[in-house]
PDB file with one MODEL, atoms N, CA, C and O in Angstrom:
MODEL        1
ATOM      1  N   MET A   1      90.661 113.716  94.134  1.00  0.00           N
ATOM      2  CA  MET A   1      91.282 114.922  94.799  1.00  0.00           C
ATOM      3  C   MET A   1      92.657 114.234  95.150  1.00  0.00           C
ATOM      4  O   MET A   1      92.818 113.029  95.350  1.00  0.00           O
ATOM      5  N   ASN A   2      94.042 115.652  95.207  1.00  0.00           N
ATOM      6  CA  ASN A   2      95.350 115.637  95.946  1.00  0.00           C
ATOM      7  C   ASN A   2      94.939 115.833  97.044  1.00  0.00           C
ATOM      8  O   ASN A   2      93.883 116.397  97.329  1.00  0.00           O
ATOM      9  N   ILE A   3      96.076 115.193  98.095  1.00  0.00           N
ATOM     10  CA  ILE A   3      96.137 115.749  99.439  1.00  0.00           C
ATOM     11  C   ILE A   3      97.779 116.150  99.290  1.00  0.00           C
ATOM     12  O   ILE A   3      98.155 116.621 100.363  1.00  0.00           O
ATOM     13  N   PHE A   4      98.710 116.115  98.439  1.00  0.00           N
ATOM     14  CA  PHE A   4      99.579 116.853  98.216  1.00  0.00           C
ATOM     15  C   PHE A   4      99.932 116.546  97.475  1.00  0.00           C
ATOM     16  O   PHE A   4      99.751 115.507  96.839  1.00  0.00           O
ATOM     17  N   VAL A   5     100.989 117.966  97.246  1.00  0.00           N
ATOM     18  CA  VAL A   5     101.207 119.477  95.917  1.00  0.00           C
ATOM     19  C   VAL A   5     102.566 118.907  95.837  1.00  0.00           C
ATOM     20  O   VAL A   5     103.178 117.974  96.357  1.00  0.00           O
ATOM     21  N   CYS A   6     102.684 119.387  95.396  1.00  0.00           N
ATOM     22  CA  CYS A   6     104.714 119.988  94.726  1.00  0.00           C
ATOM     23  C   CYS A   6     104.907 121.618  94.978  1.00  0.00           C
ATOM     24  O   CYS A   6     104.623 122.687  94.438  1.00  0.00           O
ATOM     25  N   PRO A   7     105.535 121.131  96.084  1.00  0.00           N
ATOM     26  CA  PRO A   7     105.950 122.397  97.304  1.00  0.00           C
ATOM     27  C   PRO A   7     106.828 123.245  96.180  1.00  0.00           C
ATOM     28  O   PRO A   7     107.802 123.762  96.726  1.00  0.00           O
ATOM     29  N   LYS A   8     106.772 123.450  95.152  1.00  0.00           N
ATOM     30  CA  LYS A   8     107.464 124.390  93.887  1.00  0.00           C
ATOM     31  C   LYS A   8     106.090 125.516  93.342  1.00  0.00           C
ATOM     32  O   LYS A   8     105.688 126.585  93.802  1.00  0.00           O
ATOM     33  N   CYS A   9     105.617 124.608  92.066  1.00  0.00           N
ATOM     34  CA  CYS A   9     104.567 125.444  91.500  1.00  0.00           C
ATOM     35  C   CYS A   9     102.947 125.261  92.345  1.00  0.00           C
ATOM     36  O   CYS A   9     102.112 126.155  92.206  1.00  0.00           O
ATOM     37  N   GLY A  10     102.641 124.022  93.203  1.00  0.00           N
ATOM     38  CA  GLY A  10     101.302 123.575  93.737  1.00  0.00           C
ATOM     39  C   GLY A  10     100.344 122.819  92.746  1.00  0.00           C
ATOM     40  O   GLY A  10      99.165 123.052  92.479  1.00  0.00           O
ATOM     41  N   TYR A  11     101.302 121.721  92.218  1.00  0.00           N
ATOM     42  CA  TYR A  11     100.697 120.727  91.288  1.00  0.00           C
ATOM     43  C   TYR A  11     100.005 120.008  91.953  1.00  0.00           C
ATOM     44  O   TYR A  11      99.930 120.379  93.124  1.00  0.00           O
ATOM     45  N   GLY A  12      99.140 118.610  91.570  1.00  0.00           N
ATOM     46  CA  GLY A  12      98.290 118.439  92.717  1.00  0.00           C
ATOM     47  C   GLY A  12      99.137 116.874  91.357  1.00  0.00           C
ATOM     48  O   GLY A  12      98.239 116.042  91.226  1.00  0.00           O
ATOM     49  N   ASN A  13     100.197 116.502  90.657  1.00  0.00           N
ATOM     50  CA  ASN A  13     100.433 115.437  89.582  1.00  0.00           C
ATOM     51  C   ASN A  13     101.032 115.078  89.663  1.00  0.00           C
ATOM     52  O   ASN A  13     101.478 115.294  88.536  1.00  0.00           O
ATOM     53  N   ILE A  14     102.460 113.933  90.559  1.00  0.00           N
ATOM     54  CA  ILE A  14     102.856 113.936  90.560  1.00  0.00           C
ATOM     55  C   ILE A  14     103.460 112.857  90.919  1.00  0.00           C
ATOM     56  O   ILE A  14     102.771 112.129  91.635  1.00  0.00           O
ATOM     57  N   ASN A  15     104.718 112.410  90.632  1.00  0.00           N
ATOM     58  CA  ASN A  15     105.617 110.796  89.822  1.00  0.00           C
ATOM     59  C   ASN A  15     106.889 110.476  91.507  1.00  0.00           C
ATOM     60  O   ASN A  15     107.304 111.124  92.468  1.00  0.00           O
ATOM     61  N   GLU A  16     107.010 109.137  90.953  1.00  0.00           N
ATOM     62  CA  GLU A  16     108.031 109.161  91.958  1.00  0.00           C
ATOM     63  C   GLU A  16     108.469 108.419  91.220  1.00  0.00           C
ATOM     64  O   GLU A  16     107.909 107.512  90.604  1.00  0.00           O
ATOM     65  N   LEU A  17     109.532 108.752  91.221  1.00  0.00           N
ATOM     66  CA  LEU A  17     111.300 108.906  90.796  1.00  0.00           C
ATOM     67  C   LEU A  17     112.751 107.212  91.326  1.00  0.00           C
ATOM     68  O   LEU A  17     113.722 107.158  92.080  1.00  0.00           O
ATOM     69  N   SER A  18     112.104 106.259  90.459  1.00  0.00           N
ATOM     70  CA  SER A  18     113.020 105.370  90.873  1.00  0.00           C
ATOM     71  C   SER A  18     114.168 104.589  90.269  1.00  0.00           C
ATOM     72  O   SER A  18     114.015 104.254  89.094  1.00  0.00           O
ATOM     73  N   LEU A  19     115.089 104.305  90.765  1.00  0.00           N
ATOM     74  CA  LEU A  19     116.618 103.604  89.007  1.00  0.00           C
ATOM     75  C   LEU A  19     116.192 101.695  89.155  1.00  0.00           C
ATOM     76  O   LEU A  19     115.716 100.829  89.889  1.00  0.00           O
ATOM     77  N   CYS A  20     116.786 101.966  87.878  1.00  0.00           N
ATOM     78  CA  CYS A  20     116.637 100.146  87.625  1.00  0.00           C
ATOM     79  C   CYS A  20     117.942 100.169  87.181  1.00  0.00           C
ATOM     80  O   CYS A  20     118.747 101.097  87.101  1.00  0.00           O
ATOM     81  N   VAL A  21     118.084  98.071  86.691  1.00  0.00           N
ATOM     82  CA  VAL A  21     118.926  98.636  86.218  1.00  0.00           C
ATOM     83  C   VAL A  21     118.098  98.369  84.802  1.00  0.00           C
ATOM     84  O   VAL A  21     116.891  98.139  84.722  1.00  0.00           O
ATOM     85  N   VAL A  22     118.932  98.448  83.835  1.00  0.00           N
ATOM     86  CA  VAL A  22     118.662  98.525  82.383  1.00  0.00           C
ATOM     87  C   VAL A  22     119.487  98.225  81.882  1.00  0.00           C
ATOM     88  O   VAL A  22     120.294  99.153  81.840  1.00  0.00           O
ATOM     89  N   MET A  23     120.047  96.826  81.104  1.00  0.00           N
ATOM     90  CA  MET A  23     120.822  95.791  80.536  1.00  0.00           C
ATOM     91  C   MET A  23     120.720  95.761  78.867  1.00  0.00           C
ATOM     92  O   MET A  23     119.788  95.561  78.087  1.00  0.00           O
ATOM     93  N   HIS A  24     122.334  96.099  78.685  1.00  0.00           N
ATOM     94  CA  HIS A  24     122.685  95.933  76.992  1.00  0.00           C
ATOM     95  C   HIS A  24     123.579  95.328  76.701  1.00  0.00           C
ATOM     96  O   HIS A  24     124.744  95.411  77.089  1.00  0.00           O
ATOM     97  N   ARG A  25     122.875  94.336  75.637  1.00  0.00           N
ATOM     98  CA  ARG A  25     123.934  92.906  75.483  1.00  0.00           C
ATOM     99  C   ARG A  25     125.067  93.111  74.188  1.00  0.00           C
ATOM    100  O   ARG A  25     125.345  93.384  73.020  1.00  0.00           O
ATOM    101  N   VAL A  26     125.400  92.735  75.474  1.00  0.00           N
ATOM    102  CA  VAL A  26     126.739  93.548  73.398  1.00  0.00           C
ATOM    103  C   VAL A  26     126.599  92.998  72.466  1.00  0.00           C
ATOM    104  O   VAL A  26     126.512  91.818  72.807  1.00  0.00           O
ATOM    105  N   THR A  27     126.473  93.099  70.970  1.00  0.00           N
ATOM    106  CA  THR A  27     126.881  92.148  69.744  1.00  0.00           C
ATOM    107  C   THR A  27     127.331  92.706  69.779  1.00  0.00           C
ATOM    108  O   THR A  27     126.522  93.430  70.358  1.00  0.00           O
ATOM    109  N   GLU A  28     128.882  93.825  69.600  1.00  0.00           N
ATOM    110  CA  GLU A  28     129.445  93.764  68.705  1.00  0.00           C
ATOM    111  C   GLU A  28     131.396  93.943  69.368  1.00  0.00           C
ATOM    112  O   GLU A  28     131.154  94.188  70.550  1.00  0.00           O
ATOM    113  N   TRP A  29     132.201  93.948  69.313  1.00  0.00           N
ATOM    114  CA  TRP A  29     133.567  94.476  70.097  1.00  0.00           C
ATOM    115  C   TRP A  29     133.933  94.690  69.244  1.00  0.00           C
ATOM    116  O   TRP A  29     133.722  94.207  68.132  1.00  0.00           O
ATOM    117  N   GLU A  30     134.813  95.766  69.704  1.00  0.00           N
ATOM    118  CA  GLU A  30     136.266  97.339  69.423  1.00  0.00           C
ATOM    119  C   GLU A  30     136.955  95.982  69.365  1.00  0.00           C
ATOM    120  O   GLU A  30     136.496  95.126  70.121  1.00  0.00           O
ATOM    121  N   PRO A  31     138.519  95.476  68.183  1.00  0.00           N
ATOM    122  CA  PRO A  31     139.724  94.580  68.924  1.00  0.00           C
ATOM    123  C   PRO A  31     140.158  94.942  70.055  1.00  0.00           C
ATOM    124  O   PRO A  31     141.235  94.462  70.409  1.00  0.00           O
ATOM    125  N   SER A  32     139.329  96.061  71.120  1.00  0.00           N
ATOM    126  CA  SER A  32     140.662  96.170  72.383  1.00  0.00           C
ATOM    127  C   SER A  32     139.439  95.331  72.858  1.00  0.00           C
ATOM    128  O   SER A  32     139.296  94.242  73.413  1.00  0.00           O
ATOM    129  N   GLY A  33     139.103  95.737  72.668  1.00  0.00           N
ATOM    130  CA  GLY A  33     137.882  94.434  73.537  1.00  0.00           C
ATOM    131  C   GLY A  33     136.677  95.193  74.966  1.00  0.00           C
ATOM    132  O   GLY A  33     135.995  94.674  75.850  1.00  0.00           O
ATOM    133  N   SER A  34     136.926  96.545  74.552  1.00  0.00           N
ATOM    134  CA  SER A  34     135.497  97.683  74.275  1.00  0.00           C
ATOM    135  C   SER A  34     134.015  97.096  73.656  1.00  0.00           C
ATOM    136  O   SER A  34     133.817  96.493  72.601  1.00  0.00           O
ATOM    137  N   PRO A  35     133.343  97.380  74.396  1.00  0.00           N
ATOM    138  CA  PRO A  35     131.617  96.724  73.200  1.00  0.00           C
ATOM    139  C   PRO A  35     131.343  97.853  71.895  1.00  0.00           C
ATOM    140  O   PRO A  35     132.017  98.830  71.569  1.00  0.00           O
ATOM    141  N   LYS A  36     130.929  97.673  71.701  1.00  0.00           N
ATOM    142  CA  LYS A  36     131.019  98.807  69.298  1.00  0.00           C
ATOM    143  C   LYS A  36     129.603  98.950  69.664  1.00  0.00           C
ATOM    144  O   LYS A  36     129.112 100.029  69.997  1.00  0.00           O
ATOM    145  N   GLU A  37     128.688  97.387  69.570  1.00  0.00           N
ATOM    146  CA  GLU A  37     127.259  97.804  68.887  1.00  0.00           C
ATOM    147  C   GLU A  37     126.525  96.668  69.775  1.00  0.00           C
ATOM    148  O   GLU A  37     127.016  95.567  70.026  1.00  0.00           O
ATOM    149  N   PHE A  38     125.136  97.177  70.248  1.00  0.00           N
ATOM    150  CA  PHE A  38     124.463  97.116  71.825  1.00  0.00           C
ATOM    151  C   PHE A  38     122.973  96.274  71.179  1.00  0.00           C
ATOM    152  O   PHE A  38     123.009  96.281  69.948  1.00  0.00           O
ATOM    153  N   GLY A  39     122.091  95.784  71.571  1.00  0.00           N
ATOM    154  CA  GLY A  39     121.658  94.611  71.085  1.00  0.00           C
ATOM    155  C   GLY A  39     120.451  95.964  71.849  1.00  0.00           C
ATOM    156  O   GLY A  39     120.794  97.040  72.342  1.00  0.00           O
ATOM    157  N   GLU A  40     118.937  95.371  71.696  1.00  0.00           N
ATOM    158  CA  GLU A  40     117.472  96.382  72.239  1.00  0.00           C
ATOM    159  C   GLU A  40     117.993  96.397  73.888  1.00  0.00           C
ATOM    160  O   GLU A  40     118.306  95.297  74.344  1.00  0.00           O
ATOM    161  N   PRO A  41     118.083  97.435  74.678  1.00  0.00           N
ATOM    162  CA  PRO A  41     117.513  97.491  76.571  1.00  0.00           C
ATOM    163  C   PRO A  41     116.942  96.717  76.775  1.00  0.00           C
ATOM    164  O   PRO A  41     116.265  96.233  75.868  1.00  0.00           O
ATOM    165  N   GLU A  42     116.912  96.299  77.787  1.00  0.00           N
ATOM    166  CA  GLU A  42     116.194  95.615  78.881  1.00  0.00           C
ATOM    167  C   GLU A  42     115.792  95.576  80.662  1.00  0.00           C
ATOM    168  O   GLU A  42     116.463  95.070  81.561  1.00  0.00           O
ATOM    169  N   VAL A  43     114.649  96.200  80.745  1.00  0.00           N
ATOM    170  CA  VAL A  43     115.372  96.435  81.863  1.00  0.00           C
ATOM    171  C   VAL A  43     115.048  94.902  83.200  1.00  0.00           C
ATOM    172  O   VAL A  43     114.074  94.155  83.105  1.00  0.00           O
ATOM    173  N   ASP A  44     116.073  94.793  84.258  1.00  0.00           N
ATOM    174  CA  ASP A  44     116.700  93.758  84.675  1.00  0.00           C
ATOM    175  C   ASP A  44     115.213  93.970  85.907  1.00  0.00           C
ATOM    176  O   ASP A  44     115.841  94.646  86.722  1.00  0.00           O
ATOM    177  N   TRP A  45     113.881  93.865  86.494  1.00  0.00           N
ATOM    178  CA  TRP A  45     113.289  93.955  87.525  1.00  0.00           C
ATOM    179  C   TRP A  45     113.554  93.388  88.382  1.00  0.00           C
ATOM    180  O   TRP A  45     113.308  93.707  89.546  1.00  0.00           O
ATOM    181  N   GLU A  46     114.489  91.769  87.768  1.00  0.00           N
ATOM    182  CA  GLU A  46     115.379  91.369  89.711  1.00  0.00           C
ATOM    183  C   GLU A  46     116.218  91.534  90.283  1.00  0.00           C
ATOM    184  O   GLU A  46     116.633  91.015  91.319  1.00  0.00           O
ATOM    185  N   SER A  47     116.689  92.546  89.453  1.00  0.00           N
ATOM    186  CA  SER A  47     117.697  93.133  90.141  1.00  0.00           C
ATOM    187  C   SER A  47     118.040  94.183  90.834  1.00  0.00           C
ATOM    188  O   SER A  47     117.182  94.979  90.453  1.00  0.00           O
ATOM    189  N   GLU A  48     119.212  95.203  92.185  1.00  0.00           N
ATOM    190  CA  GLU A  48     119.296  96.219  92.635  1.00  0.00           C
ATOM    191  C   GLU A  48     120.395  96.780  92.090  1.00  0.00           C
ATOM    192  O   GLU A  48     121.230  96.203  91.394  1.00  0.00           O
ATOM    193  N   MET A  49     120.386  97.886  92.408  1.00  0.00           N
ATOM    194  CA  MET A  49     121.084  98.563  91.429  1.00  0.00           C
ATOM    195  C   MET A  49     122.844  98.855  92.359  1.00  0.00           C
ATOM    196  O   MET A  49     123.185  99.388  93.415  1.00  0.00           O
ATOM    197  N   PRO A  50     123.437  98.261  91.399  1.00  0.00           N
ATOM    198  CA  PRO A  50     124.502  98.123  91.280  1.00  0.00           C
ATOM    199  C   PRO A  50     125.455  99.358  92.265  1.00  0.00           C
ATOM    200  O   PRO A  50     126.464  99.855  91.765  1.00  0.00           O
ATOM    201  N   TYR A  51     125.072  99.686  93.436  1.00  0.00           N
ATOM    202  CA  TYR A  51     125.897 101.070  93.984  1.00  0.00           C
ATOM    203  C   TYR A  51     127.579 100.781  94.306  1.00  0.00           C
ATOM    204  O   TYR A  51     128.618 101.441  94.280  1.00  0.00           O
ATOM    205  N   ASP A  52     127.204  99.502  94.593  1.00  0.00           N
ATOM    206  CA  ASP A  52     129.060  99.240  94.891  1.00  0.00           C
ATOM    207  C   ASP A  52     129.990  99.670  93.651  1.00  0.00           C
ATOM    208  O   ASP A  52     131.093 100.214  93.712  1.00  0.00           O
ATOM    209  N   SER A  53     129.216  99.262  92.437  1.00  0.00           N
ATOM    210  CA  SER A  53     129.849  99.596  91.978  1.00  0.00           C
ATOM    211  C   SER A  53     130.359 100.766  90.938  1.00  0.00           C
ATOM    212  O   SER A  53     131.288 100.872  90.137  1.00  0.00           O
ATOM    213  N   LEU A  54     129.546 101.376  91.259  1.00  0.00           N
ATOM    214  CA  LEU A  54     129.487 103.192  91.883  1.00  0.00           C
ATOM    215  C   LEU A  54     130.299 103.902  92.320  1.00  0.00           C
ATOM    216  O   LEU A  54     130.690 105.008  91.946  1.00  0.00           O
ATOM    217  N   GLY A  55     130.696 103.015  93.480  1.00  0.00           N
ATOM    218  CA  GLY A  55     131.826 103.523  93.939  1.00  0.00           C
ATOM    219  C   GLY A  55     130.924 103.782  95.145  1.00  0.00           C
ATOM    220  O   GLY A  55     131.630 104.297  96.011  1.00  0.00           O
ATOM    221  N   LEU A  56     129.282 103.603  95.703  1.00  0.00           N
ATOM    222  CA  LEU A  56     129.084 104.706  96.150  1.00  0.00           C
ATOM    223  C   LEU A  56     128.289 103.392  98.343  1.00  0.00           C
ATOM    224  O   LEU A  56     127.394 102.564  98.513  1.00  0.00           O
ATOM    225  N   PRO A  57     128.645 103.610  98.669  1.00  0.00           N
ATOM    226  CA  PRO A  57     128.416 103.004 100.536  1.00  0.00           C
ATOM    227  C   PRO A  57     127.291 102.553 100.171  1.00  0.00           C
ATOM    228  O   PRO A  57     126.453 103.307  99.676  1.00  0.00           O
ATOM    229  N   HIS A  58     127.038 101.066 100.372  1.00  0.00           N
ATOM    230  CA  HIS A  58     125.494 100.150  99.517  1.00  0.00           C
ATOM    231  C   HIS A  58     124.000 100.666 101.106  1.00  0.00           C
ATOM    232  O   HIS A  58     123.595 100.400 102.238  1.00  0.00           O
ATOM    233  N   ARG A  59     123.859 101.392 100.088  1.00  0.00           N
ATOM    234  CA  ARG A  59     122.916 101.652 101.054  1.00  0.00           C
ATOM    235  C   ARG A  59     121.283 101.951 100.605  1.00  0.00           C
ATOM    236  O   ARG A  59     121.749 102.401  99.558  1.00  0.00           O
ATOM    237  N   ALA A  60     120.192 102.072 100.475  1.00  0.00           N
ATOM    238  CA  ALA A  60     119.099 102.465  99.740  1.00  0.00           C
ATOM    239  C   ALA A  60     119.028 104.225  98.757  1.00  0.00           C
ATOM    240  O   ALA A  60     119.960 105.011  98.931  1.00  0.00           O
ATOM    241  N   PRO A  61     118.144 104.509  98.044  1.00  0.00           N
ATOM    242  CA  PRO A  61     118.642 105.136  97.610  1.00  0.00           C
ATOM    243  C   PRO A  61     117.177 105.678  98.592  1.00  0.00           C
ATOM    244  O   PRO A  61     116.315 104.965  99.105  1.00  0.00           O
ATOM    245  N   LYS A  62     117.361 107.838  98.607  1.00  0.00           N
ATOM    246  CA  LYS A  62     116.224 109.037  98.787  1.00  0.00           C
ATOM    247  C   LYS A  62     114.874 108.499  97.696  1.00  0.00           C
ATOM    248  O   LYS A  62     115.195 107.979  96.627  1.00  0.00           O
ATOM    249  N   VAL A  63     113.388 108.662  98.046  1.00  0.00           N
ATOM    250  CA  VAL A  63     112.578 108.253  97.678  1.00  0.00           C
ATOM    251  C   VAL A  63     112.930 109.886  96.861  1.00  0.00           C
ATOM    252  O   VAL A  63     113.674 110.740  97.344  1.00  0.00           O
ATOM    253  N   THR A  64     112.219 110.004  95.602  1.00  0.00           N
ATOM    254  CA  THR A  64     112.664 111.353  94.962  1.00  0.00           C
ATOM    255  C   THR A  64     111.317 111.074  94.079  1.00  0.00           C
ATOM    256  O   THR A  64     110.994 110.068  93.447  1.00  0.00           O
ATOM    257  N   LEU A  65     110.509 112.579  94.298  1.00  0.00           N
ATOM    258  CA  LEU A  65     109.057 112.999  93.545  1.00  0.00           C
ATOM    259  C   LEU A  65     108.929 114.055  92.862  1.00  0.00           C
ATOM    260  O   LEU A  65     108.962 115.196  93.324  1.00  0.00           O
ATOM    261  N   GLU A  66     108.761 113.725  91.605  1.00  0.00           N
ATOM    262  CA  GLU A  66     108.652 114.866  90.489  1.00  0.00           C
ATOM    263  C   GLU A  66     107.344 115.817  89.955  1.00  0.00           C
ATOM    264  O   GLU A  66     107.017 115.536  88.802  1.00  0.00           O
ATOM    265  N   CYS A  67     107.212 115.993  90.060  1.00  0.00           N
ATOM    266  CA  CYS A  67     106.514 116.670  89.966  1.00  0.00           C
ATOM    267  C   CYS A  67     106.193 117.385  88.202  1.00  0.00           C
ATOM    268  O   CYS A  67     106.946 118.077  87.516  1.00  0.00           O
ATOM    269  N   CYS A  68     104.274 116.688  87.784  1.00  0.00           N
ATOM    270  CA  CYS A  68     104.842 116.027  86.480  1.00  0.00           C
ATOM    271  C   CYS A  68     104.455 117.852  85.238  1.00  0.00           C
ATOM    272  O   CYS A  68     104.093 117.784  84.064  1.00  0.00           O
ATOM    273  N   ARG A  69     104.723 119.353  86.112  1.00  0.00           N
ATOM    274  CA  ARG A  69     104.176 119.888  85.397  1.00  0.00           C
ATOM    275  C   ARG A  69     105.704 120.397  84.794  1.00  0.00           C
ATOM    276  O   ARG A  69     106.196 120.196  83.684  1.00  0.00           O
ATOM    277  N   CYS A  70     106.321 121.233  86.129  1.00  0.00           N
ATOM    278  CA  CYS A  70     107.303 122.629  86.375  1.00  0.00           C
ATOM    279  C   CYS A  70     108.785 120.519  85.957  1.00  0.00           C
ATOM    280  O   CYS A  70     109.323 120.372  84.859  1.00  0.00           O
ATOM    281  N   GLY A  71     108.896 119.879  86.660  1.00  0.00           N
ATOM    282  CA  GLY A  71     109.837 118.911  86.779  1.00  0.00           C
ATOM    283  C   GLY A  71     110.558 119.309  88.058  1.00  0.00           C
ATOM    284  O   GLY A  71     111.610 118.704  88.266  1.00  0.00           O
ATOM    285  N   GLU A  72     110.161 120.261  88.995  1.00  0.00           N
ATOM    286  CA  GLU A  72     111.039 120.147  90.256  1.00  0.00           C
ATOM    287  C   GLU A  72     110.974 118.438  90.426  1.00  0.00           C
ATOM    288  O   GLU A  72     110.194 117.678  89.852  1.00  0.00           O
ATOM    289  N   GLN A  73     111.925 118.133  91.290  1.00  0.00           N
ATOM    290  CA  GLN A  73     112.087 117.308  91.605  1.00  0.00           C
ATOM    291  C   GLN A  73     112.749 117.417  93.674  1.00  0.00           C
ATOM    292  O   GLN A  73     113.585 118.125  94.236  1.00  0.00           O
ATOM    293  N   PHE A  74     111.847 116.356  94.136  1.00  0.00           N
ATOM    294  CA  PHE A  74     111.591 116.975  95.912  1.00  0.00           C
ATOM    295  C   PHE A  74     111.210 114.894  96.495  1.00  0.00           C
ATOM    296  O   PHE A  74     110.866 113.846  95.949  1.00  0.00           O
ATOM    297  N   GLU A  75     111.567 115.381  97.838  1.00  0.00           N
ATOM    298  CA  GLU A  75     111.662 114.469  98.828  1.00  0.00           C
ATOM    299  C   GLU A  75     110.495 114.552  99.077  1.00  0.00           C
ATOM    300  O   GLU A  75     109.883 113.577  98.641  1.00  0.00           O
ATOM    301  N   LYS A  76     109.619 115.576  99.798  1.00  0.00           N
ATOM    302  CA  LYS A  76     108.161 115.902 100.551  1.00  0.00           C
ATOM    303  C   LYS A  76     107.998 116.637 100.046  1.00  0.00           C
ATOM    304  O   LYS A  76     108.689 117.648  99.919  1.00  0.00           O
ATOM    305  N   PRO A  77     106.688 116.280  99.427  1.00  0.00           N
ATOM    306  CA  PRO A  77     105.059 116.877  98.930  1.00  0.00           C
ATOM    307  C   PRO A  77     105.283 117.813  99.611  1.00  0.00           C
ATOM    308  O   PRO A  77     106.346 117.945 100.217  1.00  0.00           O
ATOM    309  N   LYS A  78     103.999 118.931  99.659  1.00  0.00           N
ATOM    310  CA  LYS A  78     103.871 120.310 100.528  1.00  0.00           C
ATOM    311  C   LYS A  78     102.512 119.551 100.780  1.00  0.00           C
ATOM    312  O   LYS A  78     102.248 118.396 100.446  1.00  0.00           O
ATOM    313  N   PRO A  79     101.713 120.447 101.440  1.00  0.00           N
ATOM    314  CA  PRO A  79     100.450 119.096 101.932  1.00  0.00           C
ATOM    315  C   PRO A  79      99.441 120.995 100.529  1.00  0.00           C
ATOM    316  O   PRO A  79      99.650 122.144 100.138  1.00  0.00           O
ATOM    317  N   ALA A  80      98.221 119.576 100.474  1.00  0.00           N
ATOM    318  CA  ALA A  80      97.198 121.215 100.067  1.00  0.00           C
ATOM    319  C   ALA A  80      96.659 121.830 100.786  1.00  0.00           C
ATOM    320  O   ALA A  80      95.839 121.699 101.695  1.00  0.00           O
ATOM    321  N   GLU A  81      97.350 122.774 100.162  1.00  0.00           N
ATOM    322  CA  GLU A  81      95.212 123.023 100.887  1.00  0.00           C
ATOM    323  C   GLU A  81      94.386 123.433 101.771  1.00  0.00           C
ATOM    324  O   GLU A  81      94.316 124.056 102.830  1.00  0.00           O
ATOM    325  N   SER A  82      93.512 122.644 100.665  1.00  0.00           N
ATOM    326  CA  SER A  82      92.195 122.202 100.866  1.00  0.00           C
ATOM    327  C   SER A  82      91.994 121.142 101.823  1.00  0.00           C
ATOM    328  O   SER A  82      91.019 120.674 102.411  1.00  0.00           O
ATOM    329  N   ALA A  83      93.816 120.811 101.772  1.00  0.00           N
ATOM    330  CA  ALA A  83      94.290 119.540 102.609  1.00  0.00           C
ATOM    331  C   ALA A  83      93.987 119.216 104.359  1.00  0.00           C
ATOM    332  O   ALA A  83      93.561 118.366 105.141  1.00  0.00           O
ATOM    333  N   ARG A  84      94.762 121.063 104.235  1.00  0.00           N
ATOM    334  CA  ARG A  84      94.913 121.995 105.493  1.00  0.00           C
ATOM    335  C   ARG A  84      93.493 122.460 106.032  1.00  0.00           C
ATOM    336  O   ARG A  84      93.295 122.636 107.234  1.00  0.00           O
ATOM    337  N   ARG A  85      92.904 122.572 105.443  1.00  0.00           N
ATOM    338  CA  ARG A  85      91.355 123.383 106.076  1.00  0.00           C
ATOM    339  C   ARG A  85      90.960 121.965 107.025  1.00  0.00           C
ATOM    340  O   ARG A  85      90.902 121.996 108.254  1.00  0.00           O
ATOM    341  N   ILE A  86      90.641 120.426 105.982  1.00  0.00           N
ATOM    342  CA  ILE A  86      89.862 119.795 106.565  1.00  0.00           C
ATOM    343  C   ILE A  86      90.757 119.332 107.397  1.00  0.00           C
ATOM    344  O   ILE A  86      90.014 118.954 108.303  1.00  0.00           O
ATOM    345  N   ALA A  87      91.709 119.114 107.705  1.00  0.00           N
ATOM    346  CA  ALA A  87      92.734 118.592 109.377  1.00  0.00           C
ATOM    347  C   ALA A  87      92.063 119.499 110.301  1.00  0.00           C
ATOM    348  O   ALA A  87      92.385 119.521 111.489  1.00  0.00           O
TER     349      ALA A  87
ENDMDL
END
């Protein structure tokens, strides 16, 4: 039983979204020095998101949740009705 649900539609299956660094090895270059072709993408599980390179202040990202039914993204789920009655 889910004690928290989507605040928009009330569905109980919720995913947590996270940021990760995906590396794309350059396999071919343009004469100008720009990447032209890439190898298979690979997740770098040991890196943190390079916030400085995005121009953002270095801070931890907020937790973002997403409903599996309606796709709504939110930071806080709402308590399920049955959980409210038990508490």
